[in-house]
Biopython code that builds the backbone (N, CA, C, O; Angstrom):
import numpy as np
from Bio.PDB.StructureBuilder import StructureBuilder

atoms = [
    (1, "UNK", "N", (-0.761, 40.953, 7.513)),
    (1, "UNK", "CA", (-2.098, 40.919, 7.013)),
    (1, "UNK", "C", (-2.259, 39.861, 5.929)),
    (1, "UNK", "O", (-3.363, 39.354, 5.730)),
    (2, "UNK", "N", (-1.206, 39.523, 5.236)),
    (2, "UNK", "CA", (-1.261, 38.477, 4.228)),
    (2, "UNK", "C", (-0.575, 37.223, 4.748)),
    (2, "UNK", "O", (-0.042, 37.199, 5.858)),
    (3, "UNK", "N", (-0.599, 36.209, 3.943)),
    (3, "UNK", "CA", (0.079, 34.984, 4.357)),
    (3, "UNK", "C", (1.576, 35.151, 4.155)),
    (3, "UNK", "O", (2.024, 35.688, 3.142)),
    (4, "UNK", "N", (2.322, 34.696, 5.106)),
    (4, "UNK", "CA", (3.771, 34.808, 5.017)),
    (4, "UNK", "C", (4.310, 33.692, 4.136)),
    (4, "UNK", "O", (3.662, 32.657, 3.985)),
    (5, "UNK", "N", (5.477, 33.887, 3.557)),
    (5, "UNK", "CA", (6.058, 32.858, 2.699)),
    (5, "UNK", "C", (6.305, 31.535, 3.438)),
    (5, "UNK", "O", (6.248, 30.467, 2.828)),
    (6, "UNK", "N", (6.581, 31.603, 4.753)),
    (6, "UNK", "CA", (6.821, 30.373, 5.499)),
    (6, "UNK", "C", (5.555, 29.506, 5.531)),
    (6, "UNK", "O", (5.632, 28.289, 5.366)),
    (7, "UNK", "N", (4.402, 30.128, 5.741)),
    (7, "UNK", "CA", (3.155, 29.365, 5.784)),
    (7, "UNK", "C", (2.804, 28.802, 4.416)),
    (7, "UNK", "O", (2.259, 27.703, 4.311)),
    (8, "UNK", "N", (3.114, 29.553, 3.375)),
    (8, "UNK", "CA", (2.860, 29.049, 2.029)),
    (8, "UNK", "C", (3.774, 27.873, 1.723)),
    (8, "UNK", "O", (3.360, 26.904, 1.088)),
    (9, "UNK", "N", (5.015, 27.963, 2.176)),
    (9, "UNK", "CA", (5.958, 26.866, 1.978)),
    (9, "UNK", "C", (5.523, 25.633, 2.761)),
    (9, "UNK", "O", (5.616, 24.514, 2.257)),
    (10, "UNK", "N", (5.045, 25.830, 3.998)),
    (10, "UNK", "CA", (4.557, 24.712, 4.798)),
    (10, "UNK", "C", (3.348, 24.063, 4.148)),
    (10, "UNK", "O", (3.251, 22.836, 4.117)),
    (11, "UNK", "N", (2.425, 24.861, 3.628)),
    (11, "UNK", "CA", (1.245, 24.313, 2.970)),
    (11, "UNK", "C", (1.628, 23.524, 1.733)),
    (11, "UNK", "O", (1.050, 22.471, 1.464)),
    (12, "UNK", "N", (2.601, 24.025, 0.975)),
    (12, "UNK", "CA", (3.068, 23.316, -0.219)),
    (12, "UNK", "C", (3.755, 22.005, 0.161)),
    (12, "UNK", "O", (3.569, 20.989, -0.509)),
    (13, "UNK", "N", (4.541, 22.026, 1.225)),
    (13, "UNK", "CA", (5.231, 20.816, 1.690)),
    (13, "UNK", "C", (4.237, 19.773, 2.165)),
    (13, "UNK", "O", (4.371, 18.590, 1.852)),
    (14, "UNK", "N", (3.241, 20.212, 2.921)),
    (14, "UNK", "CA", (2.213, 19.275, 3.411)),
    (14, "UNK", "C", (1.456, 18.669, 2.237)),
    (14, "UNK", "O", (1.169, 17.472, 2.237)),
    (15, "UNK", "N", (1.134, 19.475, 1.248)),
    (15, "UNK", "CA", (0.432, 18.976, 0.064)),
    (15, "UNK", "C", (1.284, 17.968, -0.698)),
    (15, "UNK", "O", (0.766, 16.962, -1.184)),
    (16, "UNK", "N", (2.572, 18.224, -0.807)),
    (16, "UNK", "CA", (3.472, 17.300, -1.492)),
    (16, "UNK", "C", (3.596, 15.981, -0.731)),
    (16, "UNK", "O", (3.573, 14.908, -1.334)),
    (17, "UNK", "N", (3.725, 16.061, 0.574)),
    (17, "UNK", "CA", (3.817, 14.848, 1.396)),
    (17, "UNK", "C", (2.529, 14.036, 1.283)),
    (17, "UNK", "O", (2.566, 12.811, 1.165)),
    (18, "UNK", "N", (1.407, 14.720, 1.318)),
    (18, "UNK", "CA", (0.112, 14.034, 1.208)),
    (18, "UNK", "C", (-0.023, 13.335, -0.145)),
    (18, "UNK", "O", (-0.504, 12.203, -0.207)),
    (19, "UNK", "N", (0.390, 13.985, -1.213)),
    (19, "UNK", "CA", (0.340, 13.375, -2.546)),
    (19, "UNK", "C", (1.264, 12.168, -2.635)),
    (19, "UNK", "O", (0.899, 11.148, -3.219)),
    (20, "UNK", "N", (2.458, 12.278, -2.061)),
    (20, "UNK", "CA", (3.402, 11.162, -2.085)),
    (20, "UNK", "C", (2.856, 9.954, -1.326)),
    (20, "UNK", "O", (2.943, 8.827, -1.812)),
    (21, "UNK", "N", (2.299, 10.181, -0.145)),
    (21, "UNK", "CA", (1.767, 9.080, 0.657)),
    (21, "UNK", "C", (0.588, 8.423, -0.047)),
    (21, "UNK", "O", (0.478, 7.197, -0.058)),
    (22, "UNK", "N", (-0.297, 9.229, -0.636)),
    (22, "UNK", "CA", (-1.427, 8.671, -1.380)),
    (22, "UNK", "C", (-0.952, 7.809, -2.541)),
    (22, "UNK", "O", (-1.475, 6.715, -2.756)),
    (23, "UNK", "N", (0.035, 8.293, -3.292)),
    (23, "UNK", "CA", (0.557, 7.530, -4.425)),
    (23, "UNK", "C", (1.262, 6.260, -3.959)),
    (23, "UNK", "O", (1.105, 5.204, -4.572)),
    (24, "UNK", "N", (2.035, 6.353, -2.884)),
    (24, "UNK", "CA", (2.750, 5.187, -2.364)),
    (24, "UNK", "C", (1.774, 4.087, -1.924)),
    (24, "UNK", "O", (1.966, 2.912, -2.238)),
    (25, "UNK", "N", (0.743, 4.480, -1.203)),
    (25, "UNK", "CA", (-0.224, 3.488, -0.724)),
    (25, "UNK", "C", (-1.011, 2.898, -1.888)),
    (25, "UNK", "O", (-1.296, 1.700, -1.888)),
    (26, "UNK", "N", (-1.366, 3.707, -2.875)),
    (26, "UNK", "CA", (-2.064, 3.191, -4.047)),
    (26, "UNK", "C", (-1.208, 2.176, -4.801)),
    (26, "UNK", "O", (-1.701, 1.119, -5.195)),
    (27, "UNK", "N", (0.052, 2.487, -5.001)),
    (27, "UNK", "CA", (0.952, 1.558, -5.704)),
    (27, "UNK", "C", (1.109, 0.265, -4.903)),
    (27, "UNK", "O", (1.140, -0.821, -5.481)),
    (28, "UNK", "N", (1.208, 0.374, -3.585)),
    (28, "UNK", "CA", (1.372, -0.827, -2.767)),
    (28, "UNK", "C", (0.111, -1.700, -2.815)),
    (28, "UNK", "O", (0.209, -2.927, -2.833)),
    (29, "UNK", "N", (-1.066, -1.075, -2.836)),
    (29, "UNK", "CA", (-2.306, -1.843, -2.969)),
    (29, "UNK", "C", (-2.349, -2.547, -4.321)),
    (29, "UNK", "O", (-2.771, -3.700, -4.407)),
    (30, "UNK", "N", (-1.918, -1.867, -5.369)),
    (30, "UNK", "CA", (-1.872, -2.499, -6.691)),
    (30, "UNK", "C", (-0.880, -3.660, -6.717)),
    (30, "UNK", "O", (-1.138, -4.676, -7.363)),
    (31, "UNK", "N", (0.242, -3.522, -6.027)),
    (31, "UNK", "CA", (1.201, -4.633, -5.943)),
    (31, "UNK", "C", (0.601, -5.823, -5.204)),
    (31, "UNK", "O", (0.857, -6.971, -5.567)),
    (32, "UNK", "N", (-0.187, -5.562, -4.181)),
    (32, "UNK", "CA", (-0.856, -6.653, -3.461)),
    (32, "UNK", "C", (-1.826, -7.372, -4.391)),
    (32, "UNK", "O", (-1.875, -8.602, -4.407)),
    (33, "UNK", "N", (-2.602, -6.606, -5.171)),
    (33, "UNK", "CA", (-3.536, -7.231, -6.111)),
    (33, "UNK", "C", (-2.795, -8.037, -7.176)),
    (33, "UNK", "O", (-3.231, -9.132, -7.529)),
    (34, "UNK", "N", (-1.692, -7.519, -7.688)),
    (34, "UNK", "CA", (-0.902, -8.262, -8.672)),
    (34, "UNK", "C", (-0.353, -9.540, -8.063)),
    (34, "UNK", "O", (-0.340, -10.581, -8.722)),
    (35, "UNK", "N", (0.101, -9.481, -6.814)),
    (35, "UNK", "CA", (0.600, -10.658, -6.117)),
    (35, "UNK", "C", (-0.493, -11.721, -5.996)),
    (35, "UNK", "O", (-0.243, -12.905, -6.218)),
    (36, "UNK", "N", (-1.703, -11.289, -5.643)),
    (36, "UNK", "CA", (-2.828, -12.224, -5.496)),
    (36, "UNK", "C", (-3.160, -12.874, -6.833)),
    (36, "UNK", "O", (-3.310, -14.093, -6.916)),
    (37, "UNK", "N", (-3.275, -12.062, -7.876)),
    (37, "UNK", "CA", (-3.650, -12.594, -9.190)),
    (37, "UNK", "C", (-2.596, -13.555, -9.711)),
    (37, "UNK", "O", (-2.933, -14.613, -10.243)),
    (38, "UNK", "N", (-1.335, -13.207, -9.567)),
    (38, "UNK", "CA", (-0.282, -14.099, -10.054)),
    (38, "UNK", "C", (-0.146, -15.357, -9.205)),
    (38, "UNK", "O", (0.382, -16.366, -9.673)),
    (39, "UNK", "N", (-0.615, -15.307, -7.970)),
    (39, "UNK", "CA", (-0.567, -16.531, -7.164)),
    (39, "UNK", "C", (-1.680, -17.500, -7.554)),
    (39, "UNK", "O", (-1.576, -18.696, -7.282)),
    (40, "UNK", "N", (-2.727, -17.012, -8.176)),
    (40, "UNK", "CA", (-3.822, -17.874, -8.613)),
    (40, "UNK", "C", (-3.527, -18.561, -9.935)),
    (40, "UNK", "O", (-4.009, -19.666, -10.186)),
    (41, "UNK", "N", (-2.741, -17.915, -10.778)),
    (41, "UNK", "CA", (-2.530, -18.384, -12.144)),
    (41, "UNK", "C", (-1.188, -19.086, -12.240)),
    (41, "UNK", "O", (-0.162, -18.549, -11.822)),
    (42, "UNK", "N", (-1.201, -20.274, -12.786)),
    (42, "UNK", "CA", (0.048, -20.994, -13.051)),
    (42, "UNK", "C", (0.440, -20.757, -14.493)),
    (42, "UNK", "O", (-0.231, -21.212, -15.419)),
    (43, "UNK", "N", (1.523, -20.048, -14.669)),
    (43, "UNK", "CA", (1.996, -19.730, -16.007)),
    (43, "UNK", "C", (3.179, -20.628, -16.353)),
    (43, "UNK", "O", (3.884, -21.099, -15.460)),
    (44, "UNK", "N", (3.397, -20.864, -17.634)),
    (44, "UNK", "CA", (4.592, -21.634, -18.003)),
    (44, "UNK", "C", (5.848, -20.898, -17.551)),
    (44, "UNK", "O", (5.867, -19.671, -17.457)),
    (45, "UNK", "N", (6.872, -21.652, -17.280)),
    (45, "UNK", "CA", (8.092, -21.054, -16.745)),
    (45, "UNK", "C", (8.681, -20.065, -17.731)),
    (45, "UNK", "O", (8.873, -20.362, -18.910)),
    (46, "UNK", "N", (8.955, -18.913, -17.227)),
    (46, "UNK", "CA", (9.623, -17.862, -17.992)),
    (46, "UNK", "C", (10.539, -17.143, -17.017)),
    (46, "UNK", "O", (10.157, -16.883, -15.876)),
    (47, "UNK", "N", (11.726, -16.825, -17.456)),
    (47, "UNK", "CA", (12.682, -16.162, -16.579)),
    (47, "UNK", "C", (12.149, -14.802, -16.140)),
    (47, "UNK", "O", (12.356, -14.391, -14.998)),
    (48, "UNK", "N", (11.459, -14.100, -17.049)),
    (48, "UNK", "CA", (10.937, -12.772, -16.711)),
    (48, "UNK", "C", (9.754, -12.859, -15.759)),
    (48, "UNK", "O", (9.646, -12.059, -14.829)),
    (49, "UNK", "N", (8.858, -13.830, -15.984)),
    (49, "UNK", "CA", (7.725, -13.992, -15.065)),
    (49, "UNK", "C", (8.213, -14.427, -13.691)),
    (49, "UNK", "O", (7.664, -14.010, -12.671)),
    (50, "UNK", "N", (9.231, -15.255, -13.665)),
    (50, "UNK", "CA", (9.798, -15.684, -12.391)),
    (50, "UNK", "C", (10.369, -14.484, -11.636)),
    (50, "UNK", "O", (10.210, -14.384, -10.419)),
    (51, "UNK", "N", (11.023, -13.586, -12.341)),
    (51, "UNK", "CA", (11.576, -12.389, -11.699)),
    (51, "UNK", "C", (10.467, -11.470, -11.182)),
    (51, "UNK", "O", (10.594, -10.896, -10.101)),
    (52, "UNK", "N", (9.387, -11.330, -11.944)),
    (52, "UNK", "CA", (8.265, -10.502, -11.505)),
    (52, "UNK", "C", (7.612, -11.108, -10.273)),
    (52, "UNK", "O", (7.326, -10.403, -9.305)),
    (53, "UNK", "N", (7.375, -12.417, -10.309)),
    (53, "UNK", "CA", (6.770, -13.085, -9.154)),
    (53, "UNK", "C", (7.669, -13.000, -7.931)),
    (53, "UNK", "O", (7.184, -12.805, -6.816)),
    (54, "UNK", "N", (8.954, -13.142, -8.126)),
    (54, "UNK", "CA", (9.896, -13.050, -7.005)),
    (54, "UNK", "C", (9.923, -11.636, -6.417)),
    (54, "UNK", "O", (9.976, -11.460, -5.200)),
    (55, "UNK", "N", (9.885, -10.632, -7.299)),
    (55, "UNK", "CA", (9.836, -9.247, -6.830)),
    (55, "UNK", "C", (8.570, -9.008, -6.006)),
    (55, "UNK", "O", (8.633, -8.440, -4.916)),
    (56, "UNK", "N", (7.431, -9.439, -6.524)),
    (56, "UNK", "CA", (6.179, -9.254, -5.793)),
    (56, "UNK", "C", (6.210, -9.986, -4.461)),
    (56, "UNK", "O", (5.732, -9.466, -3.453)),
    (57, "UNK", "N", (6.766, -11.180, -4.452)),
    (57, "UNK", "CA", (6.867, -11.930, -3.210)),
    (57, "UNK", "C", (7.745, -11.186, -2.201)),
    (57, "UNK", "O", (7.381, -11.066, -1.031)),
    (58, "UNK", "N", (8.885, -10.694, -2.648)),
    (58, "UNK", "CA", (9.810, -9.990, -1.748)),
    (58, "UNK", "C", (9.232, -8.688, -1.215)),
    (58, "UNK", "O", (9.547, -8.289, -0.095)),
    (59, "UNK", "N", (8.390, -8.020, -1.997)),
    (59, "UNK", "CA", (7.849, -6.728, -1.591)),
    (59, "UNK", "C", (6.585, -6.875, -0.747)),
    (59, "UNK", "O", (6.411, -6.160, 0.240)),
    (60, "UNK", "N", (5.706, -7.794, -1.128)),
    (60, "UNK", "CA", (4.376, -7.875, -0.518)),
    (60, "UNK", "C", (4.302, -8.874, 0.633)),
    (60, "UNK", "O", (3.609, -8.619, 1.619)),
    (61, "UNK", "N", (4.983, -9.978, 0.533)),
    (61, "UNK", "CA", (4.811, -11.045, 1.521)),
    (61, "UNK", "C", (5.201, -10.652, 2.951)),
    (61, "UNK", "O", (4.508, -11.068, 3.879)),
    (62, "UNK", "N", (6.254, -9.887, 3.182)),
    (62, "UNK", "CA", (6.535, -9.506, 4.581)),
    (62, "UNK", "C", (5.385, -8.740, 5.226)),
    (62, "UNK", "O", (5.091, -8.946, 6.404)),
    (63, "UNK", "N", (4.733, -7.860, 4.473)),
    (63, "UNK", "CA", (3.587, -7.116, 5.008)),
    (63, "UNK", "C", (2.403, -8.046, 5.250)),
    (63, "UNK", "O", (1.716, -7.925, 6.265)),
    (64, "UNK", "N", (2.161, -8.968, 4.330)),
    (64, "UNK", "CA", (1.036, -9.893, 4.499)),
    (64, "UNK", "C", (1.260, -10.866, 5.656)),
    (64, "UNK", "O", (0.309, -11.291, 6.312)),
    (65, "UNK", "N", (2.518, -11.215, 5.901)),
    (65, "UNK", "CA", (2.808, -12.124, 7.018)),
    (65, "UNK", "C", (2.409, -11.539, 8.360)),
    (65, "UNK", "O", (2.085, -12.282, 9.287)),
    (66, "UNK", "N", (2.429, -10.210, 8.480)),
    (66, "UNK", "CA", (1.958, -9.580, 9.716)),
    (66, "UNK", "C", (0.508, -9.957, 10.005)),
    (66, "UNK", "O", (0.145, -10.177, 11.160)),
    (67, "UNK", "N", (-0.308, -10.032, 8.983)),
    (67, "UNK", "CA", (-1.725, -10.315, 9.155)),
    (67, "UNK", "C", (-2.022, -11.812, 9.160)),
    (67, "UNK", "O", (-3.023, -12.241, 9.735)),
    (68, "UNK", "N", (-1.173, -12.600, 8.535)),
    (68, "UNK", "CA", (-1.394, -14.053, 8.523)),
    (68, "UNK", "C", (-1.260, -14.655, 9.923)),
    (68, "UNK", "O", (-1.796, -15.728, 10.196)),
    (69, "UNK", "N", (-0.544, -13.962, 10.803)),
    (69, "UNK", "CA", (-0.427, -14.440, 12.181)),
    (69, "UNK", "C", (-1.753, -14.352, 12.921)),
    (69, "UNK", "O", (-2.026, -15.166, 13.803)),
    (70, "UNK", "N", (-2.586, -13.361, 12.567)),
    (70, "UNK", "CA", (-3.807, -13.098, 13.320)),
    (70, "UNK", "C", (-5.084, -13.499, 12.593)),
    (70, "UNK", "O", (-6.094, -13.780, 13.238)),
    (71, "UNK", "N", (-5.059, -13.530, 11.277)),
    (71, "UNK", "CA", (-6.256, -13.845, 10.494)),
    (71, "UNK", "C", (-6.216, -15.325, 10.129)),
    (71, "UNK", "O", (-5.301, -15.769, 9.435)),
    (72, "UNK", "N", (-7.210, -16.097, 10.596)),
    (72, "UNK", "CA", (-7.195, -17.521, 10.273)),
    (72, "UNK", "C", (-7.600, -17.766, 8.813)),
    (72, "UNK", "O", (-8.308, -16.964, 8.205)),
    (73, "UNK", "N", (-7.141, -18.872, 8.281)),
    (73, "UNK", "CA", (-7.529, -19.279, 6.932)),
    (73, "UNK", "C", (-8.985, -19.741, 6.970)),
    (73, "UNK", "O", (-9.414, -20.395, 7.921)),
    (74, "UNK", "N", (-9.732, -19.395, 5.937)),
    (74, "UNK", "CA", (-11.116, -19.847, 5.807)),
    (74, "UNK", "C", (-11.113, -20.871, 4.687)),
    (74, "UNK", "O", (-11.232, -20.531, 3.509)),
    (75, "UNK", "N", (-10.974, -22.132, 5.076)),
    (75, "UNK", "CA", (-10.830, -23.179, 4.069)),
    (75, "UNK", "C", (-9.542, -22.943, 3.306)),
    (75, "UNK", "O", (-8.481, -22.778, 3.908)),
    (76, "UNK", "N", (-9.626, -22.925, 1.979)),
    (76, "UNK", "CA", (-8.413, -22.659, 1.192)),
    (76, "UNK", "C", (-8.150, -21.173, 0.958)),
    (76, "UNK", "O", (-7.179, -20.817, 0.290)),
    (77, "UNK", "N", (-9.005, -20.300, 1.501)),
    (77, "UNK", "CA", (-8.869, -18.866, 1.251)),
    (77, "UNK", "C", (-8.009, -18.181, 2.318)),
    (77, "UNK", "O", (-8.167, -18.416, 3.516)),
    (78, "UNK", "N", (-7.118, -17.350, 1.857)),
    (78, "UNK", "CA", (-6.295, -16.523, 2.736)),
    (78, "UNK", "C", (-6.882, -15.117, 2.726)),
    (78, "UNK", "O", (-6.837, -14.434, 1.703)),
    (79, "UNK", "N", (-7.429, -14.683, 3.846)),
    (79, "UNK", "CA", (-8.075, -13.382, 3.922)),
    (79, "UNK", "C", (-7.124, -12.264, 4.359)),
    (79, "UNK", "O", (-7.540, -11.113, 4.484)),
    (80, "UNK", "N", (-5.874, -12.592, 4.586)),
    (80, "UNK", "CA", (-4.933, -11.567, 5.035)),
    (80, "UNK", "C", (-4.746, -10.428, 4.025)),
    (80, "UNK", "O", (-4.566, -9.290, 4.457)),
    (81, "UNK", "N", (-4.777, -10.665, 2.702)),
    (81, "UNK", "CA", (-4.661, -9.514, 1.792)),
    (81, "UNK", "C", (-5.822, -8.533, 1.908)),
    (81, "UNK", "O", (-5.635, -7.328, 1.744)),
    (82, "UNK", "N", (-7.016, -9.041, 2.189)),
    (82, "UNK", "CA", (-8.176, -8.161, 2.339)),
    (82, "UNK", "C", (-7.978, -7.255, 3.548)),
    (82, "UNK", "O", (-8.189, -6.045, 3.462)),
    (83, "UNK", "N", (-7.574, -7.837, 4.670)),
    (83, "UNK", "CA", (-7.342, -7.065, 5.884)),
    (83, "UNK", "C", (-6.181, -6.093, 5.667)),
    (83, "UNK", "O", (-6.238, -4.949, 6.117)),
    (84, "UNK", "N", (-5.142, -6.541, 4.986)),
    (84, "UNK", "CA", (-3.973, -5.688, 4.736)),
    (84, "UNK", "C", (-4.344, -4.467, 3.904)),
    (84, "UNK", "O", (-3.882, -3.361, 4.185)),
    (85, "UNK", "N", (-5.176, -4.657, 2.881)),
    (85, "UNK", "CA", (-5.599, -3.539, 2.041)),
    (85, "UNK", "C", (-6.486, -2.591, 2.846)),
    (85, "UNK", "O", (-6.348, -1.373, 2.733)),
    (86, "UNK", "N", (-7.384, -3.130, 3.650)),
    (86, "UNK", "CA", (-8.241, -2.284, 4.481)),
    (86, "UNK", "C", (-7.414, -1.453, 5.466)),
    (86, "UNK", "O", (-7.721, -0.284, 5.700)),
    (87, "UNK", "N", (-6.382, -2.044, 6.036)),
    (87, "UNK", "CA", (-5.512, -1.305, 6.956)),
    (87, "UNK", "C", (-4.793, -0.182, 6.215)),
    (87, "UNK", "O", (-4.638, 0.912, 6.756)),
    (88, "UNK", "N", (-4.354, -0.438, 4.990)),
    (88, "UNK", "CA", (-3.695, 0.621, 4.212)),
    (88, "UNK", "C", (-4.658, 1.762, 3.896)),
    (88, "UNK", "O", (-4.271, 2.929, 3.938)),
    (89, "UNK", "N", (-5.899, 1.434, 3.582)),
    (89, "UNK", "CA", (-6.889, 2.473, 3.282)),
    (89, "UNK", "C", (-7.181, 3.312, 4.519)),
    (89, "UNK", "O", (-7.262, 4.538, 4.440)),
    (90, "UNK", "N", (-7.338, 2.650, 5.659)),
    (90, "UNK", "CA", (-7.586, 3.384, 6.905)),
    (90, "UNK", "C", (-6.374, 4.237, 7.265)),
    (90, "UNK", "O", (-6.529, 5.383, 7.688)),
    (91, "UNK", "N", (-5.182, 3.694, 7.103)),
    (91, "UNK", "CA", (-3.961, 4.447, 7.384)),
    (91, "UNK", "C", (-3.864, 5.691, 6.503)),
    (91, "UNK", "O", (-3.464, 6.760, 6.964)),
    (92, "UNK", "N", (-4.229, 5.542, 5.243)),
    (92, "UNK", "CA", (-4.212, 6.692, 4.339)),
    (92, "UNK", "C", (-5.183, 7.773, 4.795)),
    (92, "UNK", "O", (-4.864, 8.961, 4.753)),
    (93, "UNK", "N", (-6.368, 7.357, 5.229)),
    (93, "UNK", "CA", (-7.351, 8.331, 5.707)),
    (93, "UNK", "C", (-6.852, 9.055, 6.958)),
    (93, "UNK", "O", (-7.009, 10.270, 7.084)),
    (94, "UNK", "N", (-6.255, 8.307, 7.872)),
    (94, "UNK", "CA", (-5.738, 8.917, 9.105)),
    (94, "UNK", "C", (-4.630, 9.910, 8.787)),
    (94, "UNK", "O", (-4.620, 11.022, 9.315)),
    (95, "UNK", "N", (-3.706, 9.517, 7.933)),
    (95, "UNK", "CA", (-2.601, 10.414, 7.571)),
    (95, "UNK", "C", (-3.123, 11.648, 6.850)),
    (95, "UNK", "O", (-2.654, 12.757, 7.105)),
    (96, "UNK", "N", (-4.093, 11.469, 5.949)),
    (96, "UNK", "CA", (-4.670, 12.624, 5.255)),
    (96, "UNK", "C", (-5.345, 13.583, 6.231)),
    (96, "UNK", "O", (-5.231, 14.800, 6.084)),
    (97, "UNK", "N", (-6.048, 13.040, 7.228)),
    (97, "UNK", "CA", (-6.699, 13.908, 8.220)),
    (97, "UNK", "C", (-5.679, 14.669, 9.064)),
    (97, "UNK", "O", (-5.862, 15.854, 9.343)),
    (98, "UNK", "N", (-4.610, 13.992, 9.469)),
    (98, "UNK", "CA", (-3.579, 14.655, 10.266)),
    (98, "UNK", "C", (-2.891, 15.745, 9.439)),
    (98, "UNK", "O", (-2.660, 16.849, 9.930)),
    (99, "UNK", "N", (-2.569, 15.433, 8.202)),
    (99, "UNK", "CA", (-1.881, 16.431, 7.361)),
    (99, "UNK", "C", (-2.812, 17.584, 6.972)),
    (99, "UNK", "O", (-2.349, 18.711, 6.797)),
    (100, "UNK", "N", (-4.097, 17.322, 6.835)),
    (100, "UNK", "CA", (-5.014, 18.414, 6.491)),
    (100, "UNK", "C", (-5.152, 19.404, 7.645)),
    (100, "UNK", "O", (-5.442, 20.579, 7.418)),
    (101, "UNK", "N", (-4.950, 18.947, 8.870)),
    (101, "UNK", "CA", (-4.990, 19.865, 10.014)),
    (101, "UNK", "C", (-3.756, 20.762, 10.055)),
    (101, "UNK", "O", (-3.806, 21.864, 10.603)),
    (102, "UNK", "N", (-2.656, 20.297, 9.482)),
    (102, "UNK", "CA", (-1.457, 21.129, 9.413)),
    (102, "UNK", "C", (-1.563, 22.186, 8.327)),
    (102, "UNK", "O", (-0.886, 23.213, 8.375)),
    (103, "UNK", "N", (-2.409, 21.929, 7.360)),
    (103, "UNK", "CA", (-2.530, 22.803, 6.193)),
    (103, "UNK", "C", (-3.307, 24.044, 6.487)),
    (103, "UNK", "O", (-3.494, 24.879, 5.603)),
]
sb = StructureBuilder()
sb.init_structure("model")
sb.init_model(0)
sb.init_chain("A")
sb.init_seg("    ")
for serial, (resi, resn, name, xyz) in enumerate(atoms, 1):
    if name == "N":
        sb.init_residue(resn, " ", resi, " ")
    sb.init_atom(name, np.array(xyz, "f"), 0.0, 1.0, " ", f" {name:<3s}", serial, name[0])
structure = sb.get_structure()
């Protein structure tokens, strides 16, 4: 007549997974924005800034390269980050909908 502990555990697990995925996608979108902003600005050479830029390049560029194959450049503008962020937002919505049905 009441909820069993297994269902409560499943609901808690689904909620935790949903929170983790939301946080992961949000952080990745922020890394994409940081990558874009740092690519626009030329800063004086600093070992720490070089390490930050290299980290962002290593983390974000492989994902952006997936979209650069299909999205043409519009003059000097690269629109692949816009498409990449939109895909992440849609993916988050799809995953949230699937996980909410399990809950």
